[in-house]
C-alpha positions in Angstrom: 4.1 10.6 3.9 5.9 9.3 6.9 6.9 11.6 9.8 9.8 9.7 11.5 10.9 10.1 15.1 14.4 11.1 14.0 13.3 13.8 11.7 10.8 15.2 14.1 13.4 15.3 16.9 15.7 17.3 14.7 13.1 19.8 13.6 11.3 20.4 16.9 14.2 21.0 19.2 14.5 20.6 22.9 11.8 23.0 24.3 8.9 21.8 22.2 10.0 18.2 22.6 9.8 18.6 26.4 6.3 19.9 26.0 5.3 16.8 23.9 6.9 14.5 26.4 5.0 16.1 29.3 1.8 15.9 27.4 2.2 12.2 26.9 3.3 11.4 30.5 -0.1 9.9 31.4 -0.1 7.5 28.4 0.0 3.7 29.0 3.1 1.9 28.0 1.8 1.0 24.6 -0.5 2.9 22.3 -0.9 0.0 19.9 -4.3 0.0 18.2 -5.0 -3.7 18.9 -8.6 -3.5 17.6 -7.5 -2.2 14.2 -4.8 -4.9 13.9 -7.0 -7.8 15.0 -7.9 -8.9 11.4 -4.3 -10.1 11.0 -4.7 -12.5 13.9 -8.2 -13.5 12.8 -7.2 -14.6 9.3 -8.0 -18.2 8.8 -10.6 -18.5 11.6 -14.0 -18.5 9.7 -15.5 -21.9 9.0 -17.1 -20.9 5.7 -14.4 -21.5 3.0 -15.3 -18.3 1.3 -14.9 -16.3 4.4 -11.7 -18.2 5.3 -10.2 -17.1 2.0 -11.5 -13.6 2.2 -10.2 -13.2 5.7 -6.7 -13.4 4.2 -7.6 -11.4 1.1 -8.4 -8.3 3.1 -4.7 -8.2 4.2 -3.7 -7.4 0.6 -1.7 -4.2 -0.2 -3.8 -1.4 -1.6 -3.5 2.4 -2.4 -3.5 4.6 0.8 -4.9 1.6 2.6 -8.4 2.4 1.3 -9.5 -1.2 1.4 -12.2 -0.6 -1.3 -13.5 -4.2 -1.6 -17.1 -5.0 -0.8 -18.5 -8.6 -1.0 -21.9 -10.1 -1.6 -22.2 -13.8 -0.6 -24.4 -16.0 -2.7 -25.5 -19.6 -2.1 -22.9 -21.8 -0.6 -19.9 -21.4 -2.9 -20.3 -18.0 -4.7 -19.6 -14.4 -4.0 -19.4 -11.1 -5.9 -16.7 -8.5 -5.3 -17.4 -4.8 -5.8 -15.1 -1.7 -5.6 -16.6 0.9 -3.2 -16.6 4.3 -5.0 -16.9 6.0 -1.7 -13.2 5.0 -1.2 -12.0 6.6 -4.4 -8.9 8.9 -4.6 -10.3 11.4 -7.1 -7.3 13.7 -7.3 -4.4 11.4 -7.5 -6.2 8.4 -9.0 -8.9 10.0 -11.2 -9.5 6.9 -13.3 -9.3 4.4 -10.4 -6.4 2.6 -12.1 -4.4 2.3 -8.8 -7.5 1.2 -6.9 -8.2 -1.4 -9.5 -4.7 -2.7 -9.1 -5.4 -2.9 -5.4 -8.5 -5.0 -6.2 -6.3 -7.3 -8.2 -4.0 -7.7 -5.1 -7.1 -8.6 -3.0 -8.5 -11.1 -5.5 -5.1 -12.8 -5.9 -4.6 -13.2 -2.2 -8.1 -14.5 -1.8 -7.4 -17.0 -4.6 -4.1 -18.1 -3.0 -5.9 -18.6 0.4 -8.6 -20.7 -1.2 -5.9 -22.9 -2.7 -4.7 -23.7 0.8 -8.0 -25.4 1.3 -7.6 -27.4 -2.0 -10.1 -25.1 -3.7 -9.8 -23.1 -6.9 -11.3 -19.6 -7.3 -13.0 -19.1 -10.7 -13.4 -15.4 -11.5 -15.5 -13.7 -14.1 -14.0 -10.2 -14.2 -16.1 -7.2 -14.9 -19.1 -9.2 -16.1 -21.2 -6.1 -16.5 -18.5 -3.7 -17.7 -16.5 -1.1 -15.7 -19.5 0.2 -13.8 -20.6 -3.2 -12.4 -19.0 -5.7 -10.1 -15.3 -6.3 -10.3 -15.7 -10.1 -10.2 -18.2 -12.9 -9.9 -16.4 -15.7 -8.0 -17.1 -19.4 -7.5 -15.1 -21.8 -5.4 -14.5 -25.2 -7.0 -12.3 -28.2 -6.4 -8.7 -28.5 -7.7 -6.8 -25.8 -6.0 -3.1 -26.3 -5.3 -1.1 -24.7 -2.5 1.1 -21.8 -3.5 4.6 -21.6 -1.9 4.3 -17.8 -1.7 1.4 -18.1 0.7 3.8 -18.9 3.4 4.8 -15.2 3.5 1.3 -13.7 3.7 1.4 -12.8 7.4 4.9 -11.3 7.2 4.3 -9.3 4.1 4.4 -5.5 4.4 4.6 -2.4 2.2 7.8 -0.8 3.4 7.4 2.8 4.6 10.8 4.0 5.7 14.3 4.4 4.3 16.4 1.4 3.4 19.7 0.1 4.8 22.7 1.0 2.6 23.3 -2.7 1.8 23.2 -3.3 -2.0 20.8 -5.8 -3.5 22.7 -8.4 -5.5 21.5 -10.1 -8.6 21.3 -13.4 -6.8 19.1 -11.9 -4.1 16.8 -10.4 -6.7 16.4 -13.5 -8.8 13.1 -14.7 -7.0 11.6 -11.4 -8.1 12.4 -11.8 -11.8 9.1 -13.4 -12.8 7.1 -10.5 -11.4 8.9 -7.4 -12.7 12.0 -5.8 -14.1 14.6 -5.1 -11.3 17.1 -2.4 -11.8 20.1 -2.8 -9.4 22.1 0.2 -10.5 23.5 2.0 -13.5 21.9 4.7 -15.7 18.4 3.2 -15.7 18.2 3.0 -11.9 19.6 6.6 -11.7 16.9 7.7 -14.1 14.1 6.0 -12.2 15.4 7.7 -9.0 15.4 11.1 -10.7 11.8 10.6 -12.0 10.6 9.3 -8.7 12.0 12.2 -6.7 10.6 14.7 -9.2 7.2 13.1 -9.0 7.2 13.0 -5.2 8.1 16.7 -5.0 5.3 17.6 -7.4 2.8 15.7 -5.3 4.1 17.4 -2.1 3.7 20.8 -3.7 0.3 20.2 -5.3 -2.3 21.4 -2.7 -5.2 19.2 -3.8 -3.0 16.0 -4.1 -1.3 16.7 -0.7 -4.7 17.4 0.9 -6.0 14.1 -0.3 -3.4 12.3 1.8 -3.9 14.7 4.8 -7.7 13.9 4.8 -6.8 10.2 5.3 -4.5 10.7 8.3 -5.7 8.7 11.3 -3.9 10.3 14.3 -3.5 8.2 17.4 -4.9 5.0 18.8 -8.5 6.1 19.1 -8.8 7.4 15.6 -7.0 4.3 14.1 -9.3 1.9 16.0 -12.4 3.8 14.9 -11.4 4.1 11.3 -8.7 1.5 10.5 -7.9 2.6 6.9 -6.0 5.5 5.4 -2.6 6.6 6.7 -2.1 5.5 10.3 0.0 7.9 12.4 0.1 6.4 15.9 2.4 5.4 18.8 3.2 7.3 22.0 5.6 9.7 20.3 3.2 11.0 17.6 0.3 11.0 20.0 2.4 13.1 22.5 3.0 15.6 19.7 -0.7 15.7 18.9 -1.6 16.3 22.5 0.9 19.1 22.7 -0.6 20.7 19.6 2.5 20.0 17.5 0.9 17.4 15.2 -2.5 17.7 13.5 -4.1 17.4 10.1 -4.0 21.2 9.9 -0.3 21.4 10.7 0.5 18.5 8.2 -1.4 20.4 5.5 0.8 23.4 5.9 3.8 22.9 3.6 5.8 25.5 5.6 5.4 23.5 8.8 8.7 22.0 9.9 7.2 18.6 10.6 5.6 18.6 7.1 8.9 19.6 5.5 10.5 16.8 7.5 8.0 14.2 6.2 8.6 15.4 2.7 12.3 15.2 3.0 12.1 11.7 4.6 10.5 10.3 1.5 12.9 12.1 -0.8 15.8 10.7 1.2 14.3 7.2 1.0 14.0 7.4 -2.8 17.5 8.7 -3.2 18.9 6.0 -0.9 17.0 3.1 -2.4 19.4 0.3 -3.4 17.2 -0.9 -6.3 14.0 -0.2 -8.3 11.4 -2.5 -9.7 9.0 -1.7 -12.6 5.9 -3.6 -13.7 4.4 -3.1 -17.1 1.4 -4.6 -18.8 0.7 -5.1 -22.5 -2.4 -2.8 -22.3 -4.2 -0.7 -19.8 -7.6 -2.3 -19.6 -9.3 -3.0 -16.3 -8.3 -6.7 -16.7 -4.7 -5.6 -17.3 -4.9 -3.6 -14.1 -6.3 -6.6 -12.1 -3.6 -8.8 -13.5 -1.0 -6.2 -12.5 -2.4 -6.3 -8.9 -1.9 -10.1 -8.8 1.7 -9.7 -10.0 2.4 -6.9 -7.5 1.1 -9.0 -4.6 3.3 -11.9 -5.7 6.3 -9.6 -6.1 5.7 -8.3 -2.6 5.4 -11.9 -1.2 8.5 -13.0 -3.2 10.5 -10.0 -1.8 9.4 -10.9 1.7 10.6 -14.5 1.2 13.9 -13.2 -0.1 14.4 -11.0 3.0 13.8 -7.8 1.0 11.6 -4.9 1.6 9.4 -3.4 -1.1 8.0 0.2 -1.1 5.6 1.4 -3.8 6.3 4.9 -5.1 3.4 5.5 -7.5 3.5 9.3 -7.8 5.0 9.3 -11.3 2.2 7.0 -12.5 -0.6 9.2 -11.3 -2.8 10.7 -14.0 -3.5 14.3 -12.9 -2.3 17.4 -14.8 0.6 18.5 -12.6 2.1 15.0 -12.9 2.2 15.0 -16.7 6.0 15.4 -17.0 7.1 12.5 -14.9 4.2 10.4 -16.2 5.3 10.9 -19.8 8.9 10.3 -18.9 8.4 6.9 -17.2 6.0 5.7 -19.8 8.2 6.6 -22.7 11.5 5.4 -21.2 10.5 2.3 -19.4 7.9 0.6 -21.5 7.7 -0.8 -25.0 5.2 0.6 -27.6 1.7 -0.4 -26.6 2.8 -1.2 -23.0 1.8 0.7 -19.8 4.0 1.1 -16.8 1.6 0.2 -14.0 3.8 0.0 -10.8 7.1 1.4 -9.6 8.7 0.2 -6.4 11.8 0.8 -4.2 13.7 -2.4 -3.2 16.2 -3.0 -0.5 16.9 -4.2 3.0 15.2 -2.6 5.9 13.7 -2.9 9.4 10.4 -4.7 9.4 7.4 -2.5 9.0 4.6 -2.9 11.6 1.2 -4.4 10.5 -1.2 -1.9 9.0 -4.8 -1.5 10.3 -7.6 -3.3 8.6 -11.4 -3.2 8.7 -12.9 -6.5 10.1 -14.2 -8.9 7.5 -17.8 -8.5 8.6 -17.7 -4.8 7.7 -16.7 -5.6 4.1 -19.7 -7.9 3.6 -23.0 -6.5 2.3 -24.9 -9.5 3.7 -23.0 -10.5 6.8 
């Protein structure tokens, strides 16, 4: 749900834009929320090897930037990872499948970071079943550096439309181990159709739309105070907010021109995506979901290394009643019997996405 400057300019027109500009005249040159972005620069600073690895792990992609990981440190080489239920997405992710995939991204990035120190991360997943911790972890010797780790600080989840440049088979080859890439043809067209239908369903389902609206962080002050959810910052959007043209209430109104513009922006991005990537698993257990998260992270890093941008479009995979049609379509058409489609992404070339806010590591530790 991205409200771009271009679309807002077109929708608001000259008079209201002048009001927004006047309202923002007293702003400083930059409205960058430096406090919320500091964890990116602080990665790799802790002296404790566990914290060193975890400081990178928290940079992992995750649904709606909920950052649901909580860590207990034990002894000198152990820690336990939990998923915080207070960060659930009960409407669009009622079974916490997507959030569990996000936990898999976090664990894999933590493992890769530990390997940079020559350490291996041993994980006992769901030792007490689904209701207990996600993993009991121990650092041991024998880790080997992973080439994909070189792209960690440049990795992003793309948020805008793509350049029209087509993705070639040669460019997509580094991604082949991590998912099925569709560069064109009837299958890519079908994925495009399903993804657009799913997006429009989410945008017209009040409870699903409101779940995103509730996670909007508007402006530098809000983003610094609560560096998760959907960040909507910068002098332009803050100027609109000060002029009364951009708010959570306005964004929740599906008839609002800005809201319609944001919906159309995402629809346009899907329609213009040069390629699609699909990840499946042989089952749909919690461990399958964790493993999918590890593969999604590696796909994201491999795409970054190949100069490509990756944007998740997970609406068709969400398990709430209104989404039943697209869900059934993508599962039946893009997986084998017994498999589950776990992730769908858009792939192409695009301008670099800014870093997303993160909670500091100490706020994710129960015993900091």
